[in-house]
Every structure is written in structure tokens, then in C-alpha cells.
C-alpha positions in Angstrom: 68.5 116.6 72.1 69.4 115.2 75.4 73.2 114.9 75.8 72.8 111.3 76.8 71.2 110.5 73.4 73.9 111.9 71.2 76.2 109.4 69.5 79.5 111.2 69.3 82.0 109.9 66.7 85.0 111.9 67.6 85.8 112.9 71.1 88.7 114.9 72.5 89.6 114.8 76.2 91.8 117.5 77.6 93.7 116.8 80.8 96.7 119.1 81.3 97.1 118.2 85.0 99.6 116.1 86.8 100.0 112.3 87.0 97.6 112.0 89.9 94.8 113.9 88.1 95.2 111.8 85.0 95.1 108.5 86.9 92.0 109.5 88.8 90.3 110.3 85.5 90.7 106.8 84.1 87.3 105.4 85.3 85.6 108.2 83.4 87.7 107.8 80.3 87.0 104.0 80.2 83.2 104.7 80.6 83.3 107.1 77.7 84.8 104.4 75.5 82.3 101.8 76.7 79.4 104.2 75.9 80.8 105.4 72.6 82.5 102.3 71.4 82.6 103.3 67.8 84.0 106.8 68.6 87.6 107.8 68.1 88.8 109.1 71.5 91.8 111.4 71.6 93.6 112.7 74.6 95.6 115.9 75.1 98.2 115.8 77.9 101.4 117.3 79.1 104.7 115.6 78.1 105.4 113.8 81.3 102.0 112.0 81.1 102.6 110.5 77.7 104.4 107.4 78.9 101.5 106.8 81.2 98.7 107.1 78.7 100.1 105.9 75.5 99.1 102.3 76.2 95.6 103.0 77.5 93.3 100.6 75.7 90.4 103.1 75.8 92.4 105.9 74.1 92.9 105.8 70.4 95.4 108.7 70.0 97.4 110.9 72.3 98.5 114.5 71.6 101.1 116.4 73.6 100.7 120.0 74.8 103.7 121.8 76.3 103.2 124.4 79.0 106.3 126.4 78.2 106.6 129.3 75.7 109.7 127.7 74.2 107.4 125.1 72.6 104.8 127.6 71.3 105.3 126.5 67.6 104.9 122.9 68.5 101.8 123.7 70.4 100.2 125.5 67.5 101.0 122.6 65.2 99.2 120.3 67.6 96.2 122.7 67.8 95.9 122.9 64.0 96.1 119.1 63.9 93.3 118.9 66.5 91.2 121.4 64.6 91.4 119.3 61.5 89.8 116.4 63.4 86.5 118.2 63.6 85.6 116.8 67.0 82.0 116.3 67.9 82.8 116.7 71.6 85.7 118.1 73.6 85.9 117.6 77.4 88.1 119.4 79.8 88.7 116.9 82.7 90.4 119.4 85.1 89.3 122.0 87.6 89.7 125.6 86.4 92.0 126.8 89.2 92.0 130.5 88.2 90.6 132.9 85.7 93.8 132.6 83.7 93.5 128.8 83.4 89.9 129.3 82.4 91.0 131.7 79.6 93.6 129.2 78.4 91.1 126.4 78.2 88.6 128.6 76.4 91.3 129.6 73.9 92.2 126.0 73.2 88.5 125.0 72.7 87.8 128.1 70.5 90.8 127.2 68.4 90.0 123.5 68.1 86.3 124.2 67.4 84.5 121.1 68.6 80.7 121.0 68.1 80.1 120.6 71.9 82.3 121.7 74.8 82.1 120.0 78.2 83.9 120.6 81.4 83.9 121.4 85.1 82.5 124.8 85.9 84.7 125.9 88.8 83.2 128.8 90.6 81.5 130.0 87.3 84.7 130.2 85.3 83.5 127.5 82.9 80.7 129.6 81.6 81.8 128.7 78.0 81.0 125.0 78.4 77.9 123.7 76.7 77.7 120.8 79.1 79.1 121.3 82.6 79.0 120.3 86.3 79.5 122.8 89.1 82.4 122.6 91.5 84.0 124.9 94.1 87.6 125.9 94.2 88.4 123.7 97.2 86.8 120.4 96.2 84.1 118.9 98.4 84.4 115.5 96.9 87.1 113.1 95.7 88.7 114.3 92.4 87.6 111.1 90.6 84.0 111.8 91.3 83.9 115.1 89.4 85.1 113.3 86.2 82.7 110.5 86.8 79.8 112.9 87.2 80.8 114.7 84.0 80.9 111.5 82.1 77.5 110.6 83.5 76.1 113.8 82.3 77.2 112.9 78.8 75.5 109.5 79.0 78.6 107.4 80.0 77.8 105.6 83.3 80.8 104.6 85.4 80.3 101.1 86.8 83.9 100.2 87.4 86.0 102.7 89.4 89.2 100.7 89.2 92.2 102.7 88.1 94.1 101.5 85.1 97.8 101.4 85.8 99.8 98.4 84.5 103.5 98.0 85.2 105.4 96.3 82.4 107.6 93.3 83.3 110.6 95.1 81.7 110.2 98.0 84.2 110.0 95.5 87.1 113.2 93.8 85.9 115.0 97.1 85.5 114.3 98.1 89.0 115.2 94.7 90.4 118.5 94.9 88.5 119.3 98.3 89.9 118.5 97.2 93.5 120.6 94.0 93.1 123.6 96.1 91.9 123.1 98.1 95.1 123.2 95.0 97.2 119.5 95.0 98.0 117.7 91.6 98.0 114.0 90.8 98.0 114.2 90.1 101.7 115.3 93.6 102.5 112.7 96.0 103.8 112.6 98.9 101.4 111.3 102.4 102.5 110.6 105.0 99.9 111.1 108.7 100.6 109.6 111.3 98.2 110.6 114.8 99.6 109.8 116.8 96.5 106.8 118.1 94.7 105.6 121.7 94.4 107.7 123.9 96.7 104.5 124.9 98.7 103.9 121.2 99.4 107.3 120.2 100.6 107.5 119.1 104.2 110.9 120.5 105.6 113.8 118.3 104.5 115.1 118.3 108.0 111.9 116.6 109.1 112.2 113.9 106.5 115.8 113.3 107.7 114.7 113.0 111.3 112.0 110.4 110.3 114.6 108.4 108.4 116.9 108.4 111.5 114.0 107.3 113.7 113.0 104.5 111.4 116.6 103.3 111.1 116.7 103.0 114.9 113.5 101.0 115.0 114.0 98.5 112.1 116.7 97.2 109.8 115.8 98.6 106.4 117.1 100.3 103.2 116.0 103.7 101.9 115.3 104.8 98.4 114.8 108.5 97.5 112.6 109.4 94.6 111.9 112.6 92.7 112.9 114.6 89.6 116.4 115.5 88.5 115.6 119.1 89.5 115.0 118.0 93.0 118.3 116.1 93.3 119.6 118.6 95.9 117.0 117.3 98.3 118.4 113.8 98.1 121.9 115.1 98.7 120.7 117.0 101.8 118.9 113.9 103.2 122.0 111.7 102.8 124.3 114.4 104.3 122.1 115.0 107.3 121.2 111.4 108.1 124.6 109.9 107.2 122.6 106.8 106.2 123.0 104.7 103.1 120.3 105.6 100.7 119.9 105.0 97.0 119.2 108.2 95.1 116.7 107.5 92.2 116.0 111.2 91.5 115.7 111.8 87.8 116.7 108.2 87.0 113.3 106.6 86.5 110.5 106.9 84.0 107.0 106.9 85.4 106.4 103.2 85.1 109.8 102.4 86.5 109.0 104.6 89.4 105.8 102.7 89.9 107.8 99.4 89.8 110.0 100.8 92.6 107.1 102.0 94.7 105.5 98.5 94.3 108.7 97.0 95.6 108.7 99.3 98.7 107.3 98.0 102.0 106.3 101.6 102.7 106.3 105.0 101.0 106.5 108.4 102.6 105.6 111.3 100.4 104.3 114.8 100.1 101.0 115.5 98.3 102.3 114.4 94.8 101.6 112.2 91.8 103.7 109.4 93.3 101.4 109.5 96.3 98.5 108.4 94.1 100.7 105.7 92.4 101.4 104.3 95.9 97.7 104.3 96.8 96.8 102.6 93.5 99.4 99.9 94.0 98.3 99.4 97.6 101.8 100.1 98.9 101.6 101.2 102.6 101.7 104.9 102.5 102.2 108.0 104.7 101.0 111.1 102.9 101.8 114.5 104.2 99.4 117.2 103.2 100.0 121.0 103.5 98.1 123.6 101.4 96.2 120.9 99.5 92.8 119.6 100.5 92.4 115.9 101.4 88.7 116.0 100.5 89.7 116.2 96.8 92.9 114.1 96.8 92.7 111.8 99.9 94.5 108.5 98.9 92.4 106.7 101.5 89.6 106.8 99.0 91.4 104.1 97.0 93.7 102.5 99.6 93.2 101.0 103.0 96.9 101.1 103.6 97.3 104.9 103.7 97.7 107.3 106.6 97.1 111.0 105.9 98.7 113.7 108.1 97.0 117.1 107.7 96.5 120.1 110.0 94.3 122.9 108.8 95.6 126.4 109.5 94.0 129.8 108.9 95.4 130.2 105.4 94.8 126.7 104.1 93.9 125.3 101.7 95.5 127.4 99.0 96.8 127.1 95.4 100.2 128.8 96.0 103.1 127.2 94.1 105.6 128.5 96.7 105.3 129.8 100.2 107.8 131.5 102.6 105.8 130.4 105.7 104.8 126.8 105.2 103.1 126.7 108.6 100.5 124.2 107.4 103.4 121.8 106.9 105.7 122.7 109.8 102.9 122.0 112.2 103.2 118.3 111.4 106.0 116.9 113.5 108.5 114.1 112.7 107.1 112.2 115.6 103.6 112.1 114.0 105.1 110.7 110.8 107.3 108.2 112.7 104.3 107.0 114.6 102.3 106.6 111.4 105.2 104.5 109.9 105.4 102.4 113.1 101.6 101.7 112.9 101.8 100.6 109.2 104.8 98.5 109.8 103.4 96.9 112.9 106.2 98.3 115.1 104.0 99.7 117.9 
């Protein structure tokens, strides 16, 4: 039978990627629910994504999968729970970045035992999928389009490409309260700085500091620094180097609270990270600094006309390295380029 004619009753979507990957998959997820309106659709995600997806109207149940060995017993409980569901269809909505990641997804699917397995066949690594679309390691299209094409192959046509991301009023109020306590009013120009992310994607912290100093010389503004608690040393370095007043929000905000802060910013400067996608979705003016990643797959300009992307291809990019001793793909981007991009977006030219 044609895949488009099957009426699935229980569907599992696996997306163990980051926040950006998950947000870009929402048009495809919504289309699946529209097509199979009577189906129970479950979603398997990593812990940090739970807050984001638990309120999705088109998802009926969310399961959490941990990527650390310390949680192996919890993971097996989740896998046994999923196997008991007897899914008609399981879909992996992520690229298979390596043979190892392909083996891991194959193991999950073999354990859960869905009737049909679907996914993205990255460089032939997804040979075990019954329904699949081809893709190359270094994406030739926007990430969202791969999931849309996969959903279409299953009979779920995507008409609406809007990304679902609602910020609760309580999150907006919390951020406003924090900013008010710091003496920041609604009239103040707020500039967000996000210097973290995977080590291989971090523009040198000294360059971020230089940009902050340059901006401060051009315009009266307030800086907020965002990131995880593990990246707190980056905020400390920025404040020490610049000697500027900046509010350190690292590790202090949940995902939707972070979104509320980004929405409040006049402009957001970031590496290639999940918050970059959030800023693009919220139409906050954005300067995105790309290094080893590839803009063709994750370019925020696909969903925002208020974004400037800075990227210089070098002989070893793109790559999937988590860390890099060289970082020449990032070091080639100068503080002046970023400052000029900020000036253009703020109308300071």
C-alpha cells in the first residue's frame, strides 16, 4: 500500500537534537497531526527540550531520553514503555551525523518495534528505514525542508510553515521583574550577547568583548549575557575585559524565559546555537556568527528578514567537530564585521 494511504493510529517522532532542530521540525509535526487527526502522536526528546514541547497542541505525549550513561536505567524504562505502545509508525526527524548515531537510532527503533520506520537517510546510513528521504552530510537545503519532505512522503502535506513558539505571560513578567530590579526600563536599548554553544562554534570571547566596547561607544545601551550555567566563565571574562555593566543571565533562565528576554532585546548577537533560531523566530534583530556549521542548513534568514549572517568558508569547513584547537573558520571573522552588522541593523550607519 502507498504510504500516503495508510491511516496510522499511533505515531512516535524521535528528535534527539537541540532546541533549534526541534523548533524547525514543528511545521512537519503539525502537518502529521492534521493528516492523522485521530492518531496518538508521541514525541521522544532530550531533557532540555521538554519545557519547549510539553505544551505543543499537536503532540499528545512526550517522553524524555537522556544522552548520558548515568541515566541508562531511566532510558531503558522509557524504551520499554515505548515498546508497549505498539506504534504503527516511528519517525526519526534528525540527520544521522555519523555511523555511530545511525547505530544508536537503529537500536532504539529495533527495541521499540514500530510496524514502519521512517527517517532521513544521511549518506546511506539510514538503510534500515522503510520510508526515507536522501540527504547529504552537509545539508543542501534548509533543515526545516527535510522534515517537511519526510512528512510529505508519509502523506502529510505541509501548508503552514510557521513555527510554533508561544511565550507565556508569566515568563514575560519574570524577565521584566528581573530587568526592573537591575534598573532597566522599557525605554532602554537592550543588546543580547550569547558567546557560548559547542566549543567548536564559539567565536573568541575577546572578539565579543571588542564588539561590546564598540557598540557602547556608538550608542547608549544595556547588555545582557545569556548561556548555560556551565558557560558562566564566559560572562565573567566579558565583564572583566570590557569593564562594562552587563547582566549575567547564564544558567538563570528556562527556555521560554530566555525567549522572553530575547524578545525584549533590540538586537541579539550569537554564535550558531539554539537561541539563534529563537531570535529569528521572534523576529528580534540578529547577528549570527557561523564557523564550522553550514548556513545552507541552518541559515536564520530563511525565517527572518532581520538577520545578518557572518560566515567565511575555509578549507576544513564545514565540519562536525565538537571542539577545535584552530578555529580558523571563526577567527577569520573580525570584530569590525560584527560591529558593522550591528550598526546596520540598528540604523547607526
